[in-house]
C-alpha positions in Angstrom: 135.8 41.8 82.7 133.7 44.4 82.1 132.3 45.5 78.9 129.8 47.1 77.2 126.3 44.9 75.7 127.3 46.2 72.0 129.3 43.3 70.8 131.4 45.5 68.7 132.7 49.0 70.7 132.3 51.7 68.2 133.2 54.5 71.4 132.0 56.3 74.1 129.9 59.1 74.3 130.8 61.1 77.6 127.8 62.8 78.8 128.3 66.1 81.3 125.8 67.7 82.1 127.1 71.3 83.2 125.0 75.2 83.5 124.3 76.5 80.6 126.4 80.5 81.1 122.7 82.0 80.7 123.0 84.3 83.3 126.1 85.3 83.3 125.3 86.8 80.1 124.4 89.6 82.3 128.4 89.7 84.0 130.3 90.7 81.1 133.2 92.1 83.4 135.7 90.6 85.0 137.2 92.0 88.3 140.0 90.6 90.1 140.8 91.7 93.7 142.9 91.9 96.8 141.7 93.4 99.3 138.8 91.5 102.1 136.1 93.6 100.1 135.4 94.5 96.4 133.9 98.0 97.0 131.6 99.8 93.9 131.0 104.0 94.2 126.8 104.9 92.9 127.0 107.8 91.3 123.8 109.5 91.2 123.1 111.0 88.8 119.6 111.8 87.4 119.5 114.2 84.8 115.7 114.8 84.2 115.7 117.4 86.4 114.9 121.3 84.2 116.8 124.3 84.4 114.9 126.9 87.2 114.0 129.8 85.8 114.9 133.2 86.8 114.6 136.9 85.5 116.7 138.0 82.9 118.8 140.9 85.4 119.4 138.7 88.2 121.8 136.2 88.9 121.9 132.8 88.1 120.2 129.5 90.2 123.4 126.9 92.6 121.7 124.4 91.2 121.7 121.0 93.6 125.5 118.7 93.2 124.2 114.6 92.3 126.1 112.9 95.4 127.3 108.6 94.7 127.0 105.6 98.2 130.2 104.2 98.1 128.9 99.6 98.6 131.5 96.7 99.9 130.8 93.3 99.1 132.5 90.3 100.2 133.2 87.2 98.1 132.4 83.8 98.8 134.8 81.2 98.7 134.7 77.2 97.4 137.6 74.5 97.1 136.4 71.3 95.3 138.3 68.7 96.9 138.6 65.3 95.3 142.0 62.3 96.3 143.3 60.2 94.2 143.6 56.8 95.2 146.1 54.4 93.7 145.1 51.4 95.4 141.3 52.2 93.4 141.4 48.9 91.0 140.0 51.6 88.1 143.9 52.0 87.2 144.3 48.6 86.3 141.3 48.1 84.7 139.9 49.3 81.0 138.6 52.7 80.8 135.4 52.9 78.7 136.8 53.5 74.9 140.0 50.7 75.6 140.5 48.2 73.2 138.1 45.1 75.1 141.7 42.5 75.1 144.9 44.2 77.2 142.8 47.9 76.7 145.7 50.6 74.8 147.0 52.2 77.8 149.3 52.0 80.7 148.3 52.2 84.8 149.9 55.2 84.7 148.7 57.0 81.9 145.1 55.6 83.5 146.2 57.5 86.3 146.8 60.5 84.5 143.7 60.2 83.0 142.0 60.6 86.1 143.8 64.1 87.7 142.9 65.2 84.5 139.5 64.4 84.7 138.9 65.0 88.1 140.4 68.6 87.8 138.3 69.4 84.7 135.1 68.7 86.9 135.8 71.2 89.7 135.9 73.8 86.8 132.7 72.8 85.9 131.6 72.4 89.2 133.1 75.7 90.2 131.6 77.7 86.5 128.2 76.3 87.4 128.2 78.3 91.3 129.2 81.1 89.5 125.9 80.6 87.0 123.8 80.1 90.1 125.6 83.2 91.6 124.4 85.2 88.8 121.1 83.7 88.5 120.5 84.5 92.0 121.6 88.1 92.0 118.7 88.4 89.2 116.1 87.2 90.5 116.3 88.4 93.8 118.0 91.0 94.4 120.4 89.3 96.9 122.4 86.2 97.5 122.2 83.6 100.4 125.5 81.6 100.6 125.4 78.9 102.8 127.5 75.8 103.5 127.7 72.8 105.6 131.5 74.6 107.4 130.2 78.4 105.6 128.3 80.4 108.0 124.8 81.8 107.1 126.0 85.2 104.9 123.2 87.7 102.8 124.6 90.2 100.0 121.5 93.0 99.9 122.0 94.6 96.3 119.4 97.1 97.7 117.0 96.6 93.9 113.7 98.5 95.4 111.1 96.9 96.6 108.9 97.3 94.3 110.9 95.5 91.9 110.1 92.2 93.8 106.2 91.6 93.1 103.7 89.0 93.8 100.1 88.6 92.3 97.6 87.7 93.8 94.0 86.2 93.3 92.5 87.6 90.0 95.0 89.0 88.7 97.5 85.8 88.5 98.1 84.5 85.4 96.8 81.6 85.3 93.1 83.4 85.0 93.8 84.1 81.8 90.2 86.1 80.7 91.1 88.5 83.8 94.3 88.6 84.0 96.3 91.5 82.1 100.7 90.3 81.5 101.3 93.1 78.8 100.3 95.2 81.5 101.9 93.5 84.3 105.5 93.6 81.9 104.8 97.4 81.4 104.1 98.0 85.2 107.6 96.7 86.6 109.4 97.9 83.3 107.9 101.9 83.9 109.2 101.1 87.6 112.5 100.0 86.4 112.5 102.7 84.3 111.5 105.1 86.6 113.9 104.2 89.1 117.3 103.6 87.0 116.2 104.3 83.4 116.6 100.9 81.6 114.8 100.1 78.6 114.8 97.6 76.5 114.6 94.7 79.3 115.1 91.2 78.0 111.1 89.3 79.8 112.8 85.4 81.4 109.4 83.3 82.0 109.3 80.2 84.2 108.2 77.2 82.1 104.5 77.9 84.0 104.4 81.1 83.5 104.6 81.3 79.8 102.6 78.1 80.2 99.3 81.1 81.4 101.0 83.3 79.5 100.4 81.8 76.0 97.0 80.8 76.9 96.3 84.6 77.0 98.1 85.3 74.0 96.1 82.0 72.5 92.8 83.5 73.5 92.9 87.3 74.1 96.3 88.4 71.8 97.5 85.4 69.4 98.2 88.4 66.8 101.0 89.7 68.4 103.9 87.0 69.1 106.4 86.8 66.7 107.9 83.1 67.0 111.2 84.2 64.1 113.8 82.9 63.7 115.9 84.8 61.4 117.1 88.4 61.0 117.5 90.5 64.1 117.1 87.1 66.3 120.6 85.5 64.8 123.0 87.4 67.2 121.9 86.4 70.4 120.5 83.1 69.6 123.3 82.9 68.9 124.4 83.2 73.0 122.1 80.1 73.9 123.0 78.1 70.5 122.5 74.5 71.7 121.8 75.3 76.0 120.0 73.1 77.2 116.9 74.1 79.7 117.0 78.2 78.3 114.7 78.5 74.9 113.7 81.6 72.8 109.8 82.0 72.0 109.8 85.0 69.9 109.1 88.7 70.3 106.7 90.7 71.2 106.0 93.3 69.1 105.4 96.9 69.5 105.0 100.2 68.4 107.9 101.7 66.3 109.7 98.5 66.4 110.3 98.5 70.3 109.1 95.0 72.0 110.3 92.3 74.2 112.2 89.3 73.5 110.8 86.3 75.2 112.6 83.5 76.3 111.2 80.3 78.9 113.7 79.1 81.3 113.8 75.4 83.2 117.4 74.8 84.1 117.7 72.9 87.2 120.5 72.0 89.7 122.4 69.3 91.9 121.8 70.8 95.1 124.0 69.6 97.7 121.8 66.7 98.7 122.4 65.0 94.9 118.1 66.3 94.4 116.9 68.4 90.9 115.7 72.2 91.8 114.8 74.1 89.9 117.7 77.3 89.3 114.3 79.6 89.1 110.5 79.8 89.9 109.3 77.7 87.3 105.7 80.5 88.2 108.1 83.6 88.0 109.4 85.9 85.1 112.1 88.4 85.4 113.0 91.3 84.1 116.8 92.3 83.0 117.7 95.7 81.1 121.1 96.2 79.1 122.3 98.4 81.2 122.3 96.1 85.2 126.1 95.7 83.8 127.5 93.3 85.8 130.7 92.3 87.4 132.4 88.7 88.1 134.3 89.7 91.3 137.4 87.0 91.9 138.8 87.5 95.3 141.9 86.5 96.7 142.8 83.2 97.1 144.3 82.4 100.5 146.5 79.7 99.9 150.6 80.7 99.5 150.8 78.1 96.8 149.2 80.8 95.0 150.7 83.4 97.3 147.2 85.4 98.1 146.8 86.4 95.2 143.2 87.4 92.5 143.3 84.4 91.3 139.7 83.5 89.1 140.3 79.9 89.4 143.9 77.7 91.5 143.8 74.6 91.1 146.1 72.4 93.1 148.0 69.2 94.0 149.3 67.4 96.5 150.8 63.8 97.6 150.0 61.8 100.7 152.9 59.8 101.4 151.7 56.6 103.4 149.0 55.6 102.0 149.3 57.3 99.1 147.5 58.7 97.9 147.0 62.5 95.4 145.3 65.0 96.6 143.2 68.4 93.7 141.8 70.7 94.7 140.3 74.1 92.7 140.4 77.2 95.2 137.7 80.9 94.2 136.3 83.3 95.3 133.6 84.4 93.3 131.0 86.8 93.7 128.6 87.9 91.0 127.7 91.8 92.0 125.6 93.7 89.5 126.6 97.7 88.4 122.8 99.0 88.5 120.2 96.6 90.4 117.3 98.4 89.5 117.8 97.9 85.9 115.7 94.0 87.0 112.6 92.8 88.6 110.6 90.2 89.2 107.2 89.3 88.9 105.7 86.0 90.6 102.8 85.1 88.5 100.4 82.3 90.0 
């Protein structure tokens, strides 16, 4: 009988590691659609024009009307799948947490618990993929979707090229005496503001980028950062309370109450080869304004059991008679669509 080394079993703590829902906070909306593509109308409304001068005794000047652009995007598709084999000895042996002698559950109850666990795990995996999609959308301005049985597809949300930059030479933040992190952040924010009017960017740094930023503050601007978690930080701190790989580092103060909220993101995910990989390049700095107004879109489930409806998740299970087995699968057709992709920017700083 396999038991823990402890002579008395006090309980079992199940360690479930999943991606924290950090990037999805920038996609607060949800939309279900059954068309092959999701359509988004982008209205070009620039209200910075000036009223034209005319003489009082002549006709008024007809002004140009703003137009709009319709963009269409096709969703991805995921369907994690598991098999529950009744020949597996796990159903006839004590599960973690049962009594050490005869056990607490019957084989049927252990089978049901395994089914519930696997379906829950499939949903977590889908949520992880959705968080990954949200992160890549914000960080790169595009999505590259590829799998073993999925052809390579790149969905470009057409972020302006000026909002994705790489610093070189003396401008890199690893050179604290020659770099200008505040100047770089201000320039990126201004470019975003010029393109779509975005303001109040949240600054998200990879750990290497923040280390360099911290060195710069220590040597050049050490009086500018406020890491007080009280007061106005309360509501934002709750967003990421207990999230692994996400840390609020403080607020860089500016004039008239303005400033930058600084976060460090170091979360990893497990790739198809089972290797842990950084979700965000440690050398990146990303700016995100609230007006990005992203939407979590879910397309139709291409399964007759789902009646081809659009659903966030569609779990199903079915039996195979000989040899007996039960298959479990959860399907989803997700896509993260930013409302204003130019409300984001990305800067590789070293």
